[in-house]
C-alpha positions in Angstrom: 6.9 33.7 -14.0 6.9 29.7 -15.9 7.6 27.3 -12.9 10.5 24.7 -12.2 9.3 21.4 -11.0 11.3 18.8 -9.5 9.3 15.3 -8.8 12.0 13.0 -6.4 10.9 8.9 -6.5 13.2 7.2 -4.3 14.5 4.0 -5.6 12.5 0.8 -4.6 12.7 2.1 -1.4 11.8 -0.3 0.8 14.1 -3.0 -0.7 16.4 -0.6 -1.1 17.0 -0.4 2.6 16.8 -3.4 3.3 20.2 -4.1 0.3 21.6 -1.4 2.3 21.3 -2.9 5.5 22.3 -6.3 4.9 25.0 -6.0 2.0 24.8 -9.4 1.4 21.4 -8.9 -0.6 22.6 -6.6 -2.8 22.0 -7.7 -6.3 19.5 -10.4 -5.2 16.0 -10.2 -5.7 14.4 -9.0 -2.2 10.5 -9.1 -1.3 9.5 -7.6 1.4 6.4 -9.4 3.0 5.5 -12.7 4.7 7.6 -15.5 4.0 5.8 -17.5 0.8 4.9 -20.6 3.5 2.9 -18.1 5.5 -0.1 -16.1 4.1 0.5 -13.2 4.1 1.4 -10.5 1.2 4.3 -8.8 -0.9 4.5 -5.2 0.4 7.9 -3.6 -1.8 9.9 -5.5 -4.4 13.6 -4.8 -5.5 14.1 -3.9 -9.1 16.0 -7.5 -9.0 12.4 -9.2 -7.7 9.7 -6.3 -10.2 11.6 -8.7 -13.2 9.9 -12.0 -12.5 6.7 -9.4 -12.1 6.7 -9.1 -8.2 4.2 -6.2 -7.0 2.9 -5.7 -4.4 -0.5 -6.7 -2.4 0.4 -9.7 -4.8 0.1 -12.9 -2.1 3.5 -14.0 -1.1 2.9 -17.1 -2.6 2.4 -16.6 -5.9 5.7 -13.9 -5.7 7.6 -17.3 -4.3 5.8 -19.0 -6.9 7.1 -16.6 -10.0 10.3 -15.7 -7.6 11.9 -18.7 -6.5 15.4 -16.9 -5.8 13.1 -14.3 -4.1 14.8 -13.3 -0.8 12.0 -12.2 1.4 12.1 -10.1 4.4 10.1 -9.4 6.7 9.3 -5.2 6.8 10.0 -2.8 9.1 7.1 -0.2 8.4 8.2 2.3 11.2 12.3 2.3 10.3 11.3 3.1 7.0 9.6 6.4 8.5 12.2 7.1 9.8 13.8 7.0 6.9 11.7 8.9 5.4 12.2 12.1 7.6 15.5 12.4 7.3 15.9 11.9 3.2 12.8 14.9 3.5 15.2 17.1 6.4 17.5 16.9 3.8 14.8 18.0 0.6 13.8 20.7 2.9 16.5 22.2 4.1 17.1 23.2 0.5 14.5 25.9 0.3 12.2 24.4 -1.7 8.5 24.0 -1.6 7.6 20.7 -0.8 4.5 19.0 -1.5 5.5 14.9 -0.3 2.6 12.6 -1.4 4.3 9.6 0.3 7.2 8.3 2.2 9.5 8.4 -0.5 7.8 10.6 -2.9 7.6 14.4 -3.8 7.3 17.2 -5.5 9.5 20.4 -4.8 8.4 23.9 -6.1 12.2 25.6 -6.9 10.9 28.5 -9.0 11.2 32.0 -6.2 14.6 29.8 -5.3 16.0 30.0 -8.1 15.0 33.7 -8.9 16.1 34.5 -5.5 19.5 33.6 -6.8 19.8 34.9 -9.6 18.7 38.0 -8.3 15.2 37.8 -9.3 15.8 37.3 -12.9 13.2 34.4 -14.2 15.0 30.9 -13.5 14.9 28.7 -16.0 15.0 24.8 -16.1 18.1 24.3 -16.8 19.0 26.4 -13.4 17.5 23.4 -11.7 20.0 20.6 -12.3 22.9 21.6 -9.7 19.9 21.8 -7.1 18.9 18.2 -8.3 22.2 17.2 -8.5 22.8 18.2 -5.0 20.1 16.5 -3.5 21.0 13.3 -5.2 24.1 13.6 -4.1 23.2 14.4 -0.4 21.2 11.2 0.0 23.5 9.1 -1.4 26.4 10.4 0.8 24.3 10.5 3.7 21.5 8.1 3.8 23.6 5.5 1.5 20.1 5.2 -0.9 19.2 6.0 -4.3 16.4 8.7 -5.7 15.7 9.7 -9.4 14.4 13.4 -10.1 12.5 14.6 -12.9 13.0 18.6 -13.9 10.0 20.2 -16.1 8.0 23.2 -16.0 4.5 21.4 -14.3 4.1 17.8 -12.3 3.2 15.8 -15.3 6.3 16.7 -17.2 8.6 16.0 -13.8 6.8 12.9 -12.7 7.8 10.8 -16.4 10.7 12.6 -16.1 12.0 10.6 -12.2 10.5 7.2 -14.1 12.3 8.2 -17.3 15.7 6.8 -16.0 15.1 4.3 -13.1 17.5 3.9 -10.9 19.3 6.9 -10.1 18.1 8.9 -13.3 18.0 12.4 -13.4 15.9 14.1 -16.7 15.4 17.6 -17.8 11.9 18.1 -20.3 11.9 21.6 -21.3 9.4 23.1 -22.7 10.7 22.8 -26.2 11.5 19.3 -26.1 8.2 18.2 -24.6 5.5 17.6 -27.1 8.7 15.7 -29.0 9.6 13.8 -25.4 6.1 12.4 -25.1 5.5 11.3 -28.4 6.4 7.3 -28.3 5.5 6.9 -25.2 2.4 4.8 -24.4 -1.2 7.0 -23.9 -1.3 4.8 -20.8 1.9 7.2 -19.1 -0.6 9.8 -18.9 -2.2 11.1 -15.3 -5.5 10.2 -15.4 -5.0 7.4 -18.0 -6.0 3.9 -17.1 -7.0 0.4 -18.0 -10.4 1.0 -19.6 -8.7 4.3 -20.8 -6.2 3.1 -22.7 -8.4 0.0 -24.5 -10.9 2.1 -25.8 -7.8 5.0 -27.2 -6.1 1.5 -28.2 -9.4 0.7 -29.7 -9.5 3.6 -31.7 -6.1 2.9 -33.5 -4.7 5.5 -30.6 -1.2 3.7 -28.7 1.0 6.0 -28.1 1.2 9.7 -26.9 2.1 10.8 -30.4 -0.9 9.3 -31.4 -3.2 11.5 -28.9 -1.2 14.8 -30.1 -2.2 14.0 -34.0 -5.5 13.3 -33.5 -7.8 15.7 -35.7 -11.5 14.7 -33.5 -12.6 15.3 -30.0 -11.3 13.3 -27.9 -14.2 13.8 -25.5 -16.1 10.6 -28.0 -13.4 8.6 -26.3 -12.8 9.6 -22.9 -16.3 12.0 -22.4 -15.5 15.4 -20.4 -12.2 14.6 -19.5 -11.2 14.5 -23.6 -9.9 18.4 -23.6 -7.6 17.1 -20.7 -6.5 14.6 -21.9 -5.6 16.7 -25.5 -3.3 18.9 -22.6 -1.5 16.3 -21.0 -0.7 15.4 -24.4 0.9 18.4 -25.4 2.9 18.3 -21.9 0.5 21.2 -20.8 -0.6 20.8 -16.8 -2.0 23.3 -14.2 -2.3 21.7 -11.6 -0.2 23.1 -8.1 1.4 21.7 -5.3 -1.2 20.7 -2.7 0.3 21.9 0.3 -1.5 20.5 3.7 -5.6 20.7 2.6 -5.8 17.2 0.5 -7.9 14.2 1.7 -5.8 12.4 4.4 -8.0 8.7 4.3 -11.2 7.1 2.9 -12.6 4.8 4.9 -16.5 2.6 5.1 -17.8 1.2 8.2 -20.4 -1.2 8.5 -23.2 -1.4 11.7 -24.8 -5.6 11.2 -28.5 -5.3 12.8 -27.3 -8.6 14.4 -23.7 -9.1 15.8 -22.3 -11.9 13.2 -19.0 -14.3 12.8 -20.3 -15.1 9.2 -17.7 -15.5 6.8 -19.6 -15.1 4.3 -21.2 -12.3 5.7 -18.2 -10.3 6.0 -16.5 -11.2 2.6 -19.2 -9.5 1.2 -19.2 -6.3 3.3 -15.4 -5.8 2.5 -15.7 -6.5 -1.2 -18.7 -3.6 -1.0 -16.2 -1.4 1.2 -13.2 -1.9 -1.3 -15.3 -1.0 -3.8 -16.9 1.8 -2.5 -13.5 2.6 -1.3 -11.6 2.1 -4.9 -14.5 3.8 -6.7 -13.5 7.2 -4.7 -9.7 7.0 -4.8 -10.6 6.9 -8.6 -12.5 9.6 -8.8 -10.3 11.8 -6.4 -6.7 10.0 -8.8 -5.5 9.0 -5.8 -4.0 5.6 -4.7 -3.5 4.0 -1.3 -0.1 2.6 0.6 -1.7 2.1 4.1 -5.2 -0.4 4.0 -6.6 -0.5 7.8 -9.3 -3.0 9.3 -11.8 -1.8 12.2 -13.7 -4.3 14.5 -16.5 -3.6 17.1 -17.2 -6.2 18.6 -21.2 -6.5 21.0 -19.3 -4.7 24.2 -17.8 -2.1 22.3 -14.5 -3.1 22.4 -12.6 -1.6 19.0 -9.7 -2.7 17.0 -7.8 -1.5 14.3 -5.4 -3.1 12.4 -3.0 -1.9 9.3 -0.6 -2.8 6.8 1.6 -0.3 4.5 3.1 -1.4 1.0 5.8 0.3 -1.2 3.9 0.6 -4.3 0.3 2.7 -4.5 -2.8 0.8 -4.7 -5.9 1.6 -6.8 -8.0 -1.5 -7.6 -11.1 -2.9 -4.9 -9.4 -7.0 -5.2 -6.3 -5.7 -3.6 -8.1 -3.8 -0.6 -10.3 -6.2 -0.2 -7.2 -9.1 -0.5 -5.3 -6.8 2.3 -8.7 -6.6 4.3 -9.3 -10.1 4.6 -5.6 -11.0 5.2 -5.1 -8.8 8.0 -8.4 -9.7 10.1 -6.8 -13.8 9.5 -3.5 -12.7 10.6 -4.6 -10.7 13.5 -8.0 -13.5 14.5 -10.2 -10.8 14.9 -13.6 -12.5 14.2 -13.0 -15.2 17.3 -16.2 -14.0 18.3 -18.7 -12.2 17.5 -18.9 -7.9 15.8 -21.2 -5.8 15.6 -19.2 -3.1 13.4 -15.9 -3.7 10.3 -15.1 -1.0 8.4 -11.9 -0.7 6.0 -10.4 2.4 5.4 -7.2 3.2 2.8 -4.5 5.9 4.0 -1.3 7.3 3.2 -2.8 8.7 -0.1 -0.8 10.2 -3.5 -1.6 11.2 -6.0 -0.9 9.0 -9.4 -0.6 8.7 -12.8 -3.2 5.7 -14.3 -6.8 6.2 -12.5 -9.3 4.5 -14.3 -13.2 3.5 -13.4 -12.9 -0.3 -13.3 -16.2 -2.8 -12.5 -17.6 -3.3 -8.8 -15.7 -6.5 -7.4 -18.9 -9.3 -7.7 -20.0 -10.6 -4.3 
């Protein structure tokens, strides 16, 4: 039986909650994070702020320079998590199968639900539109927030659909239309295509998904073993199932020093290596992280952990490293020599644009 998949993605989740709770912020460039005159980072940005180039994990000082009119708001992570729980209670109540990939994003499979509603008959994709509209209306009326939803026969297309008309969008991509829908889009929007692969494809004259569809050669010459998968993705073919419980929860790296140390260059070098290792693992698994954590252990075996969550998923070693350094500094964790230093990434989710990159230089 053909599948019916929805991808639900809340619109600028953290910043939208702040704009809802403080109406004076509506329409203004809201930046969730530390003020620009303090050592801090951006956790999230409203659509108004994104127009200035503001993004998650960016230093607040940089965000302030890019967006001088930005309104900086301290993050309230527990409040966002509570909001997420309320939203996904609404989602679960519909009876769909849910793969929640983050606090504000999920894949929903409605194949069986819609089939039952149709008396056991095969459900066309169009049958999911009333369900999608109902979900959007419930979220708007009960939570006063907007969500974008894509409807398609697989995860790849449903995700692209939810991104297509943000914010507050609803996009149906039928199997008959999928190749034409994909043709004008840039190659980088396909799951698994990142900066390096995009550059390789561009050098070969392949800029759009239509170029991939028309390419007569073997894409393995450009993308290695990913080539055949990339060709299928270019035509909107994707057989990945929903992940319902066995997905990896976190990735971390730790180092126990031979001698306790508070030497900053040594600790920075350690964090860089850990960030490289974690970023490589994330990209091999085509994952991104929403939360970065540092762990320290002192000579008396006292162990502390501190973490920060951002809205936009992270994959790059430089972002993991920057947040790790910031946590160490903000919490003054190197006030005495360390026996152990660790870096971790959690809040993991699948992302579309991931590619292996060169490690950070020490």
